C-alpha positions, 0 to 999 in steps of 0.5 A: 500500500505505501508504494501503490502509486509508485512507478514500479507498482503501476508497472507490476499492476499493468503486467498483472492486468495484461496477463488477466486480459482485463482490457477495460482496467488496462485502459483505465491504468494507461489513461492514469499514467499518461505523461507520468513516465511510468513506461515509455510513451511509445509503449503506452500508446502501443498498449492503448492501441492493443487494448482498444483493438481487442475490446472492439474486435469482439463487437460487430454492432456499430452502436455497441462500438460507439458505446464502448468508445463513450465508456473509455476514460476521457484522457484516451478518447482523443488519442489518434490510435483510439480513433484509428481502432474505432474506424477499423472496427466500424468498417467491419461492423454491421454498418460500415458507413458509420466509419465514414460518418465518424471520420467526417465529423473529426476531419473536415479536410484531408484524412489520415493516411491510415484511414485512406489505406483502411478504405482501400479494403472497405466494403462498397457500402462504406464507399457509397457514403463518400461523395465525389466532391468529398473524396478530393478533400479527403485525399489531399496530396495522396490523390494521385497515389494508387490507393488514392486513385482506387478510392476515387474510382470506387466513389465514381462507380458508386455514383455511376459516373462510369466513364471517369471511373474506368479511367481512374481505376485503370490509372490506379491499376497501372501504378500498382496492379493490386487485386483490389483494383482488379476487383473494382475493374471487374465489378465495373465491367460487370455493371456495364454488362461486359461479362468477359472483361469482368471475368478477366479482371 
């Protein structure tokens, strides 16, 4: 008890909670030790990311994900790794478009690169929540990358702007012949009734 708030005691408690797998208690402790030099800040952030990701990975309902985020200690809610974990979990939830809405509220301009990369594998229902006008601002200087072009192409497809969509998706594939771009081009060809080309893609 006399040493319960010492750095050594807190490190021991963190180790014990980690072994028990009590993510809520781990996050409460990590919030409490922020800026107190108990463990290196980079380690604290990595532990926050791991604990939040493990908590959210058990949830598939978007409302439960938001409730879990709301229950986090106030200190943690604004940390970028918490936002990133929430975004990834919402993309895998029953309402993936909620992930896009979540980041739209937080970012009025260019989105973090990690979010753009996560959108590369997002379901079509999440992409359809992004308009052609919004995608340019979201991407910023990343607009001409393979991932940026692929996202623009998928948004154009969702708005049925077929000619422009094909050009942009082909440019993305040329920069990086990724399977996601090929799949998008296949879906595009299928929508156009070009079934042989869809199969080839």
